[in-house]
N, C-alpha and C positions, 0 to 999 in steps of 0.2 A: 731430175727432181722437179724442175718446173713443169715439164711435160706431164709427169705423173700426177702432180697436183691439179693441173688443168684437166686431165682425164677424170679425176675424181669429181671435179666441179661439174663436168659435162654429164657424168653418170648420174648425178643427183637432180638433173634438170631435163625437161623436155625442150631442149634448145634447138630451134630450127637452124639448119645450116643453109644460108642463102648464097647461092652461087650466081655471079653475074655473067653476062655474055650469052652466047648462043647455047641453047640446051640447058638453061638454068632450071633448077628444080629445088624442091624443099624436102628435106628428110628429117627425121627425129632421131636423136641419140637415145638409145634405150638401155644402155648398160656400159660397164667399163670397157668392154671389148667392142671396138667400133672400127669401121674401115674408112680410111680417107683416100679418096681416089687420086688426088693431085695436090701439089703445093698451093695452087690458088684456093682450093677448098680449105686447106689449113689456115691460110691467111684470112679468108673470109670468116671462118668460124672464130678465129682468135679475135678479130676485130669486133665481132658481135659480142663475144664473151666479155671483152674489156668494157664495152658499152654497158652491158648488163651489170657487171661488177661495179662500175662507177656509180650506178644508180643506188648502190647499197651504202653510199657514204652516209655516215651518221650525222644528223643535224645537231648542231650545238644548242642544247636547251638553255633557256634562260634560267638563272638561279632562282629556284622556287622557295628555298628555305635558308634562313641565315645559318652560317657556319661559324663556330667559335673555336679557334685553336688556342689551347691553354697550356701553360707550363713550359713552353719551349723558349729557346733563346732566339730573340728577334734581332736580325741584322737589318736595321731600318735603312741603312745607307746614308740617309739625309741627316739623321740625328742620333747616331751612335747605336750601341747595342743595348738591349734590355734582356737581362739574364733570365728572369722568370716573367715572361710576358703573356699578354692576351691580345689576340688579333681577331677582329670581328669582320666577317665577309657577308655583305647583304646587298641584294639587288645588283650583283655584279661588280660592286665597288668595295673598297676598304671603308667600313663604317666606324671603326674605332681601333686604336692601338695604344697600348700602355702596359704598365706593370700589373701583375696579378693582384687582385683585390681592389684596384682602382678603376677598373673598366666594368661598366654595367653590361651584363649578359642579357640579350633580348629574350623575352619569353617565347617559347616554342622553337628556339634555335637548336641546331644539332651541335653538341659540344664534343670536340675531338681532343682527347688527352695527348698532348704533344710533348710530354715530359721527356727530357733527354734528346729531343730533336732540335735542329737548327732551322729556323724559318727565315726566308729571305725573298726579295722580289724576283720575279722571273728574269732570266738572263736574256740579253739582247745581242745578237751577232751583228756587227756593223757592216759586214760584207759577206754575202753568200750567193749561191746559185740555186737555191731551193726552187723546185718546180720548173727549172730550165734544162735540167739534165737528169738522167736516171742511170743509164749504163754508158760509161764513157766510150766503150768500143762500138756501141750501136748508134750510128748517126741519126737514126729515126727517132731516138729519144733525146736528142740534143737540139736545143733552140738557144744556144748561148750567145751567138753574135751573127749579125748580118755582114757578110764578108765582101759585098759588092762595092763598097766604098769605105773610105776611112772616116768621113764626117757624116754620122748618121744620128743626129740628135732627135729625129722624129721617130725613132724606134722606141716603142713603149714596152717595157718588160711585162706589163699587165696583159698584153695581148698574147703572150706565150706562156704565162704562168700556169702550171699544171698542179692543182691543189691536191690531187690524189697521190702524189709522189710518196714512195715508201721511205724516203729520207727524212721527212718531217717528223714522223713518230719516233724515229731513232734518236734524233737530237732532242726532241721534246722530253723523252724519258730521263735526260740528264739535266733538266731544268731550264732549257732554252725555250722561251715562250714567244719570242718575237725576233724578227730579223729584217735586215735590209737585203733585198734581192737585187743584184746588179748583173748586167751582161758581162761576158768575158772581155778580156783586156786587149785583144789583138788590134782593135780599131783605136784611133785617136779619140774619137767621140762615138762610142758604140750605142748610146741610147740613154734612157732615163730610168732611174731606179724606182722600186716600190718598197713599201713597208708592210710587213705581214704579221698577222697573228697566227700562231701555230696550231690552231684548232678552229673548226667551223664546218658548216654543212657543205659549203662550196667556195669557189674562188672569190666570189663577190663578198662573202662574209669574212673571208680571211684577209683580204686586202684592206688594210687600214688607211693607206695613203698611196695615191698614184702620182707618178712624176714628182717624187719628193726631192730628187737631186739629179744632177747631170753627171754621168760617168765620163771622165776624161783621163787619158793616159799619155805619158810622154817618156820615151826612152828607146832603147834599141829594139824592143819587141815590135814597135809600131812601124818601123821602117820597112818599106817594100824593096825587095832585093832581087827582082827578076822573075823569070817564068817558073822557078821552083817554088815560089810562094814566099810569104813573109816568114822571116825567121830562119830560112834555109840559105844555102850558099847561092843557088840560082845561077844557071848557066846562061840565061837569057839577058836581054838588055834590062837594066834596072828601071823600075817604074817610079814615078813621082808619088810621094816623097820617099826618097831612099836615104836621106841624111837627116840629122837633127835640124839643120838649117831649113830643109824642106818642110819638116813637120811644123816648125814654128811659123813659117811663112804661110803654110796652108791654113793653120788655125787663125792667124791674123786676118787673112783674106776672108775667111768665113765670118768672123765677127764684123769686119767692115761691111761685108755684103748685107748682114742683118741690119746694120745701122742705115744703109741706103734703102733697104726694103721698107723699114719703118717709115722713113721720110716719104717715100713714094706712096705707101699705103695711106698715111695720114693725109697727104695731099689729095689723093683720090677720094677719100672719105669726105673732105671739105667740098669737093666738086660734085659729090654724089655720083661718082664715076662707077657704073656697074660693070665695066669691062675689066677692072683690076683683077688680076689672077692671084689667088692665094698660093703661097708656097709653104708647105708643111715644114720643110727643113728650116726655113727662115723663122717661122713663127715659133717653132719649138725652142729656139735659142733666146727669144725675147725676154722671158722672165729671168733668165740667168744674167743677161747683160744689164738688166735693171737691178740686179742684186736681190731679187725677191726670193730666190731659192739658192741653195749651195751647189757648188761644183766640186765634186770629189775627184781630186787629181791623183792618179796612181803614178808614183815616181819612186825610183829606187836609189839613184846616185845623187851625191851632193851637188855636182855641177849641173845636173838636170833640174834639180829643185830651184836653183838660182835662175836658170833660164826660163822655166815655165812660170815661176812666180813674178818675174819681170813682166811677162805677157799678161798674167792675171791682174796685176796692178794697173797695167796700161788700160785695161777695159773694166776696172773696178769690179771684178768678180768676187763673190762671196765664196771663199775657198775652205775646203777641208782637205788637208794633205793625207795621202794614203801610202802605206808601206814605209817609205823613207829609210829603207833597210841599211844603206851604206852612206849615211850622211853625218857620220860622227864628227867630221872636221868642221861642219857648219851648224852645229846645234844651237849656238848662240844666235846665229842669224835666223834660224827657223823660229826661235823664240821671239825674235824681233818682229816677225810677221804678224804675231798675235792671231794665229789661226789654230783651230784644233787639229789634232793629228791622230789618224788610225794607224796602229802598229801591227804588222803581221806580214809574214810569219816571224814570230820571235825565235823560231828554231833554225833560221837560215844560217848558212855558213859565213864565216868572216872572210874578208878579202885578204890577199897575200899582204903580209906586213902588219895586219891588225891583230889585236889580242883575241884569244879564243872566245872571249865573252863579249866581243864588241856589239853583237846584235842582241844578246841576252840582256844586256844592261841598258839598251836603248830606251825602254819605257821609263826606267828610273831616272836616266839622265835628262829626258825631256820634262818629266814631272818636277825634277829639281829646279828646272829653269822656268817653272810656272806655266808650262804648256798643258792644256787640257787634252788628255789622251783617251783613246779607246783602244781596245785590243780585239783583233779579229781571229777567226779560227783558220786563217789561210794556211795552206800546206807549205812546208819548207821546200825551197828550190823549184817551185812550180806554181801553177795558177790556183786561184781560189777553188775549193772543192767542198760541196756540202756533205760529202761523205765523211769529212773530218769535223763537222760542226759540233758534234757531241763533245769534242775535246776543248771547247772554248774555255771552260773554267780552269782547265789545267794550264792553258797558255798564260792566264792571269796568275796562277800559282807559281809558274816558272819565273815570271817577272818579279814576284815577291822574293823568290830565292836569290835573285840578283839585284836586290836593292830597292825595289819599288815598295813604298809603304802599303801595308795590307788594305787599309781603307781606300787608298787610291786605286788599287788593283780591282777591288770590288766595284768601285764607281766606273772603272774602265769597261766593264761588261754589263752595266746597268744604267745608272743615272746619266753618266756622261754621254752615252750613245743616244739616249732619249733627248737630251738637250741639243746635241748636234743636229738632229733631224726633226726637231720641232714637236716631240711627243712628251716632253718633261711634265706637262700638266696631267698626263694620264698614266705614265709608266716610269719605272726606274727606281722606285723607293717605296717603302711601306709608310705611306702618308694617307691620312683620311681624305676621301674623295677620289683617290686614284683607282684605276682599274684593278680589280682583285686578281692579278696575275701573281701567284704566290707559289713558292716551292717549299716542301717539307722534306728534310734530309736528316740522316742520322749522324751528321758531322759537318766539318768545315766544307763549304761548297768548293773551295779551291784545292782540296785534297783528293787525290785519285782513289783513296780508300773509302771515300764517302759514297753511300748509296742514296739515291733520291727515292723516297717512299711514296710521295704523292705530289702531283702538280695540279694547281687550280688555275683555270683561265676564265676570267670574268666570273669568278666564284664557283665555277662548275668543276668538280673533280674529273679530270680527263682519264680515259682508260690507260692504265699503266702497262701497255703491251704494244708490241710492234711485230713486224714480220720476223725479226730475229728471235724475239722471245717465243713466238709461236712455234718456230722451227725447233728451238731449244727444247720446249716442252714436249713437242711431238716425238722427237727422236731421242730424248733422254729417258723415256719410259722403258 
């Protein structure tokens, strides 16, 4: 199917096939039936086709006309629900919000009748791999993690982010307008996250924040176990660090090295020493040791939480805990840390001896203890996957079914995420002055029966289609 679509694309273009190496030549494709001499020709043609297709990316236009959504139920997140509300979107921002009859409608605005609809702020996924992976089985489409070392804070997700990924439009159609993009979790410190907008002409326009947080992981997955690689049995000699003791020691040494680096750097600066050699790994960790940016620590077990939090407190890190899937026995202690928590996957299996709903009730139990929570779209029993990001609102709905108050669930995928990562002044609620990232749906956003009818990003109605809808339409005729 992919090849036939590719053939149709070629048949409609006079696309030159450029072949490298000896005997390189140029030919034109003139119709659907064409001859490919060798695999290198296919690869060369495919590469050029991808480059041409990438140039067709649609630029996000600025909002030209004010849009007024009238008659719908507004879920403001920050100040309750308005049953018969009016929302004004102008110049890419929310210009007014209130009850029907109490909001002035700008002259020349496009008025949209949203009666019977539910209107809410765009959803935010606090952990995704958007633009870092496309097809899990094809390593050429995966830029998830640099495996050459465990401590890689100078790896920047923005260097690998591929904005043309087909996974973004899929999630966007279900109301997700923003996301944190993080590297995979195999390394102890795999790199620094970015914060993205799910619509734009190119990667630069879609990246709202670079290096917004440091990804850190602590647990069994990060241990090195010999020549068979991490996570496997390994018949060879174990590599350092192969134990939790080794992981903590390696992290502590890394932070101590940064402190020494800063001292030598400052001393060199005072002496105007031009020979001082910069170290990108050391410099990448400095803002986090100063507490200027958060460190998102992925950890699953209760005893691992206690260990890694002791280290975080030793170096005064600004922490966001992530996953905490099997920490039911220390929830009071987690609350005592006074740090926000990202929960996911909520669908994970309980441990032997736990209740069947031990994981399902985790968001409710944390919220009951006053912990600020966010909910991610992480898959059950496996790594984060942007293929499942569309299900983000349903994870929040599942938490409601197991005791989380509805308003807290909605905050967990909107305002709380924005607050955790420093975007609350622009996103997360329907408030005047915030970015006009708005979703219009025909029902409760946390209900799987609800259909999203329109998504606005910075006041611009985005195309409500993706590769899946195009294939559906093509083959359902």
